[in-house]
N, C-alpha and C positions, 0 to 999 in steps of 0.2 A: 394461229393454231399450233399447238404443241405437237411433237412427233407422235405421241400416243393417240391423240385425237385423229390425226391424219391416218395413222395405221388402222384405227377402228373404222374409218370411212372406207378405206381400201378393202377391209375384210368383209364389211357388211353390205357395201354398195350403197349405203345411205349417206347423204350429205346434208345434215341439218345445218341451219343457219349458224355460221361461225363456229361450227362444231359443238353447239350447245346440246345438253341432254334432251332427248325426246320425251315428251309427256303429253299423251293424247287425252287424258282425263283432267279436267280442271281441278287444281289443288292450290292451297295457299302458297303465295310466292310473290316476289316483287314485279315480275313481268313475264310476258309470253309473246313469242313471234308466231303469227298465224298467216297462212297463205289463203288467198281468195281467188281461186282459179275460175274466174267467170269473165266473159267478154260479150255477153248478149246485149249490152247496151252501147256497143261501139257502132258508130255510123259509117266510118270509112274503112280503115285497115284493121281487121280483126287479128287475133292471135294472142291477146294479153292473158288468156286463160292459162298459157304456159309460162307466164312470168314468174310465179313463185319458185318453180324448179330452177329456172335460169339464174335468179338472184342467189338462191342457196348455193348452186354450183359455183358461182363466181366468188363466194366467200371461202371456198376450200383453200386452206393454206394461209388465210389472212389472220393476223393477230386481232385481238379484241380491243386494243387501244390504238388510237391514231398516233402516228409518229410525232406530230407537233406536240401532243401531250407528253410523250416520253421526253422530248427535248426540253420541255418545261419542268422536268423533274416530277411529273405526275405519272406514276406507273400503277402497280396493282392496288395501291391505296387510294387512288383518285376516284373521280366520278364516272369513270368509264365502265363499260359493261362487265369487264372482268371482276369488278368489285362487287357485283351483285349476282344473285343466283337466278338468272333468267333461264327459261326453257324454250324449246321449239315445240309448239303445240300441233305441228302438222298443218294440214289444209282444212279449211272450213268446207263442208260438203255442199258447195254451191252448184247444184245440178243445172245444166245449161239451158233449159227450155222455159223458164219462168223467172222474170225479173223479181216479181213479188216474193217468190219462194226463195230466191237467192238472197235478197235483202233480209228476209226473215231468218235465214240460216246464219248470216253474218251477225245480226243483232242477237240471236239466241246464243250462239257459240261464244261470241265476245262477252255477252252479258254474264255468262256462267263464270268466265275467268275474272271479270271485273268484281263479281260478288265475292271472289276469293281474295280480293285485294290486289290484283295484278294490273299493271300498266300493259298496254298492248302496242305491238308493232305489226301492221298488216302489210303483206306483200301482194301486190295486185298482178293481174286482174284489172278490169276497167274501173274508171273513177266513180261510176255509179255506186260501187260497193262501199265507198266512204259514207254514203248516207246511212247504211246499216250500222256502221261503226259509230257514227255520231248519235244515232238513236240509242245505242247501248250505253254510251258514256253519259249522254245527257240525262238518261233515265236514272243515273246514279248521282251525277254531280250538278244537274241543272244546266241552263244555257252556258255554252262553252265559249272561250276565246278560240279564235281560229287563225292560224298562219297558213296561207294557201299559196304554194308556188306552182305556177301554171302559165302556159301561153294563152289560155282561154279563160274567160270569166265563169263559165259553167253555170250560168243562171238563165238558161233558155227555157223554152216550152217544149215538152215532149210531144204534145198533140200534133205538131207539124209533121211528125213521123208516124202518127197513128198509135202512139203509146203514151202513157202518162210520164214515163221516165226515159232517159238515156244518159250516156256518160257526160253530157253537157248540161244537165238540169239539176244535179244534186244540190248545189249550193242554194239555188232559189228555194228548193223544197225544204232544205234544212233551216233556212231563215223563216219561211212561212210556218214551219212546225215548231218554231221556237227552240231549236236544238242548239243554235249558235247565237251569240249576241253580236249583231252586226257592228255595234260600236266598238267591239273588241276583235274585229275581223280585219285582216290585212291580206291583200293579194299582191304577189310579186311576180314580175316577168310577163305581164299581159302585153300582147303584141299582135295576136292573130287578127287578120282583117275581118270585119263584120259586115253583114248585109244591111244592118241598121244599128241604132244606138240603144235599142230598148233594154237589152241586158244591162248595159252600163248605167242607164238612167235608173233602173230598178235598184242596182247596188248603191249608187250614189245617194239616192233618196233614203235608202235603208241605213246609211251611215258607214258603209264599208269603205276602207281606204285602199286605193289601187295605185300600184307602182309599175311603170314600164321599165324595160332595160335602160332606156335613155334617161329616165328620172334618176336611176341609181348612179349615173355618171355625173350628175350635177352636184358638185360639192356644196352648193348653197342650200341643198335640201338634206344634207347629211344628218343634222340634228333632228329634223322632223322625222326622218326615216327611223332613227334610233328610238324616238319617242313612240312612234306607231307600233314598232315591234314590242317595246316594253309594255304598251297598253294591252296587247294580247295576253301577256302573262300575268295580268292583274287578277285573273280568275283561272279556274281549271282550264287548261288549254290543250288543243289538238293541233298537230302539225301534219299537213297533207302535201305531198310532193308528187305532182304529175311530171314524169320525166321529160315531157316536151317543153318544160321550162328551160331545158338545156338547148343550146344551138344544135342542129342536126349534125354538125361536124363532130360533136362529142357524143351524141346519143341519137343515132338515126332510127333505131328499131322501136318506134313508137307509133301509136295509131294516127296521130295528127302532127307530124313534124312541121315546125314553122321557123324559117330562117331569122337570124337576128337575136337569138337567145343568149342565155348566160353561159359562161364557161363552167366547167366542173369546179375549178378553183373559186370562182365567184360564188357558187352555191355553197360550197364547203365553208367559205369565209362568212357568209351572211348567217348560216346556221349556228355559228358560234354565239350569236346574240341570244339564242334561246336558253343558253346555259347561265344567263344572268337573271332569268326569271326567279321570283322568290320561291317557286315550287317547280319541280320537274313537270314536263308535259304529261298528261294522263294517257294520251294515245297519239299514234302517228301512223303514217302509211307512205309507201313508195308504190306509185301506180303507173299503169299503162305500158309497161315493157312488153313488147311483142317479139319474142325471140326467134320466130320463124322468118322475120324480115331481115334485110341486109344490115350488116353491122351489129349483129346481136351480141357477140362476145364483148366488143367495146362498150356497148350500151349496158349490158349486165354488170360489167365491172364498175362502170360509173355509178349504177344503182347501188351496188354493194358498198361502195365507199361513202355515198351519201347516207345510207342507212347507218353505217358505223359512226359518222359524224353526229348523228342525232343523239348518240349516247354520250358524247363528250369529246 
């Protein structure tokens, strides 16, 4: 962030994502950052409704291009966010008492920006809101490729908790609605203990490729892993990051922390693969930051740097 932008934040008290211009009305442009302050789908540790503010605050003073790109000679003329005129579109009005209403608000707000030609980055918020984003993008582009970083498969049944949805059901719903193409869907970081294997069987039968942290350490699987990620980008693609993909040592302030996760460096490194896709991702999100929990500043800073890596 340059000094003028930082001074503007100090003067106004506003901290838009990476100091981007604020634009609350959809307008033509290459991309928009939108907050989704909703956590009504969280089963265990709520608080993700405050995530968008925490991630934005964590970007104060950050540059818009990652240091590795600058060391490679790619500065303002590269593929980073400084080379494009993105805006911060504020928060989607996801009122807290209805999942269906919140999902509809995400789909409608995001759809209005998509109609203007914008790519989207959503700051969560619980992971259920990704379903609304996928509905908006698939309505424009058809079934999407999906790269999903998470400790959990998120293909459960909501009825067990007395509701159709929760933050662990969105991927099953997206597959059943035809929003994502499971043959072009890859999950990375799965490791959370399960009560049974039903979710995993559903995903395997659908054609989803699943990778645990231990798989990523096996060099014999390296070529297969690269091929799987490349397959996601063979069609319009969405990237969804649940911050619990990280080990709690790096990111403890999430709804469902699971030991044995990836490091921040490992996540940043694997995200570099998406910049080899033939076309940029159409939408992405960073979900499940709960800043009222312990370790919130460290967790928010990790989220901010992961978001930055999505752009190059």
